[in-house]
N, C-alpha and C positions, 0 to 999 in steps of 0.2 A: 505494500499499500504504501503511496507517495505522502509524503509529510509538507506539510508549509513550512519552511526554515525562517522568513521572513519577509518585509513588504520594504524595497526600497524606497527611496524618495520619489522617486518619478512615479511610482504607483504597482509596477509590474510585481507582479508576488515572484518569490524564490520558493521553490519546491525543490524536496531530494526527491530523487530520482534513480533506481537499482540501475549500476551497468550495466546488467545483463538489456537493456530496455533501449540502449544507446545504441545506432548505428554509424559508422562513418559515413562523412557524406560522398553521395555518388562521386564517381571520378573525380578525387581530392587531388588537386596536384603538390599541394605540401604534403613533404616527409617528417613523420617525428624521427629527428636524431639526437643522437645524445652529443650535443653541441656542448657548448660552454653555456649560453642559455636556457638548453634543457636541464644542465646540470643544476643553476642555480636557482631554477623553477620546482627542481624535484626536491633541494632542501629545504625551499621553502615551504613545500606542502609536506613535506615529511615531519618541520619542526611546528608550524600554524596548520596547516591541513587545506581544503581550496577556499583561497580567499573570495575569489571575482568568480561568480556562477558561471557556467558553460551557456551558451545561448543555443534553444535545441529550435526544431521543429515538429509538431506530431505528422507522421506519415502513415499509412493504415497498420492493419495487426497490432494497434495500442504501441507500437514502438515510436522512438523520437531521432529526429536526424541531427548529425552536430552540427552546427552552423560555424560556431568560435569555442575551441576549447578542447581539441585533439589530442594537445602534449599535457594539458589537461587530466583528462581521462588516464590517458597512457602513467601517470602519476599517480595518480589513484589506485589505479591496478598494480602499481609495482608496491604501494605502501598495503597493501591487501585490505582497499575502499571495499565499501560496498554498493554504498549510495554515492551519490553527488550533489551539489545543489545547482539549480538550473535556471532559469527561464523561458519559458515557452514563449515562441512567440508564432503566430499562423501567416504564412507566406508562400504563396506561389513559388513553382521549380525557376523561373528565372530571378525573382527577387531574393529566394536561396542565395543563388550563385553569385550574385552580385554583393549581395552582406558576407557571404565565407570569404570571396576574396578580398573586401576591402579591410575585413577583421585580421588577417590572414598576411595581406601584406604590410604591416605593421612591426613585425618581426624584425630583428636587427640583420640575423643573418640569414639570406634569401639564397639559391639558387639560380642560374640563369634560366636553368629549365624551370625552374617553379614559377618563376616571375612569368619566364614564356607562355607556360600554359596557363598561369592565372588570367590573363591579359587577354589570352585568346577566350576562354571562359566570358568573362564578363564582357566583353566585345561583343560575342555572340549572341551572350543574353539580354546587353540592352539596344541590339538590333533588334531581335523579336519586340520587345515592349515599346519600340520607338522613341530611345534615349532616356526615358523616363526611369528618377531615381528614385530611390526610399524618401519616405515623407519628409524625416529631418534636413534634408539637401532641396528640398522643393524650389527653393529662394536660388539654386545656380543656375546661370545663365544658359542654358541649354540652346536656344533658337538658332537654325543655320549652323551650327558645329556639328562637326562628325563623331563618330563614338570614340575613333583613336585620338581626336584631338582634348576631347572632356577626359578619359583616363589618363592620359598624357599630362594634365592639367591636377588632376588627384593627386598626381603619383610624382610629380618633380622632372617627368620624360617630356621632349618634343612629341609632335604627333608623329614625325618619321623613325625616331626611336622606340617609339611604340609599334611601330609598323616593323620593324627588325625583329623586336623580340617576336609578334607575330610570324616571321620568317621560319625563326628559330625553331618551330613546331613542326618544319616538314625534315628536320633533321633525324635522321636513326636514331636507336638510341643508345648504340656504343657514341654515336659523335658527340651527342649532348650528355654522356657520362665523362669524356675527355675536356667538354667546355667546361663542365662545372669542375672539373678537378684540377683544372687551370693545365691540362694538356695541349690547348688549344683558346685561341684568344678568341673575341667576341666578333671583329667586324669578318676576321677571316672565315669564320664560324657561319655567320650572315651570307657568302657568300657561295660556300659549299653547299648552302639549305638549296638551293637554285638546281644542283647536281638529281640525276634521279636514282632511286630508292639503289640499285645495283652498282652507279657509279659513284656512289657515298660508300658501299662494300668494298671498291674497290681502292679508293680512294684511302681506306684504313691499312689496306695490305700495302699498300705506297709507302704510308707514313712510316709503318714498323720498318719496311723492306729498307730506306733510306735510314730511319732513325732523327725525322726531322719534323720539325712542323714547319706549318705554310706563314708566309707573309702574304699580305692583304692581296700584294700584286698578284702572287702566284696563284692565291685562290680566285682573283678575277679572272685571270686568265685559262684557268681549269674551265669557270662557267661559262667563259667565253666559247670555246671548244665546244662544250658540251653543249650548249643552243646549236652550233655547227652542225653537232651530230658525229663531231672528230675527236672525240674523248676516249681514249683509250688505257688500259692499264701502264702500256708502257709509256705512253705520253707523262701519264701520272707520276711514272718515278723517275723520269727525265727531268721534269720540274721541280722533284722535289728534292733533286738529287743535287739540285744547283747552289753553288756557295750563294750565301748571301751577302751583301756589302757589311764589310766591319765584321762575320760571322769568321771565328777561329775553330771555335767546338763547340757544341752543344750533347749536355749531357742529361737524358731523360732517366724519370723513375717511372714507374706506377704505384698505383698503391699499393699492391702486395706487400713492394718490396719496403715504401715508407715507413708503412702501420705495423713493419715488425720492433718500429725503433720509436712508435708516436704512440699515445693513447689514441682509440678512435674519435673520440672528442674532437679533435686539433681540426682545424679546415684547413684546405691546401697553402690560406696565406699564415695560419700561424705556423704552420708544419717550413715553410721559407724562411718565414723572420729567426725561427728557433735555428735552422741550418747555417744561415747567416750568420747567427752572433757567434756558435760556436766555429765557423771558420774564423771569424775575427782574434776569437780567441787563441786560436791553434797557428793563424801567423807568425805571432809575435814568437812564439815556443819553436818554431821552424827556421826563422830568420836565427835564433841564437846558438841553434844546433848548429848548423853550418859554421 
């Protein structure tokens, strides 16, 4: 049985619901990772419990879909909670998508692929609703604006940048993983998204064969050859094997190699910073040894 926990100032009731009655948002683009942010949240939940209630909506069969609070639910499960506080809001499928994206894009650590698919889901939902937004934002000037412009203004990106993120959703999972892990830069990744699925698979082989990452100009050349139906695996290896201006040697590590030495919570940026710090300490020792 659900129990009323409290009533916040805005008048919405907070009730406690059993965890087994909560469902993950359909096609949720955000992953629950044990990163620094999640570690802090888990510590807070362990010490104080769930302070901020989850936002859910009722769906058939007497269960509720989580709009905001997937990480809080994961933390509650970790510490053996049977119930969590929630606020129930009735909303349409498209309203649910927009609210889910808006709440999750506030996270401090978001991968390129998460942001790309979140933008895509919101863009499609806004198009279906004619650009309408949730009532709390009804005073926002929408007239004559494209959905990509509205999304960009909300989250600090230009309309062009939003379109680039949307294009990333055409990448195969393996390339998205390389992008998220820092093995592939954003702008070249956008250019590579214009390649066919088979070409993208061949590109991964070329990348591994040459042990190189593409520059923006190399990615653009492959995109052009793809449009002309002239891109082959051999041509990709030839382009990727070129020595770039100012490049002497590039050393690449995959996640499996790095996570032998770093906690799973570390992001690629944090690992890079730690490696550079250790190299700075190691360099003077090598100089003295000589």
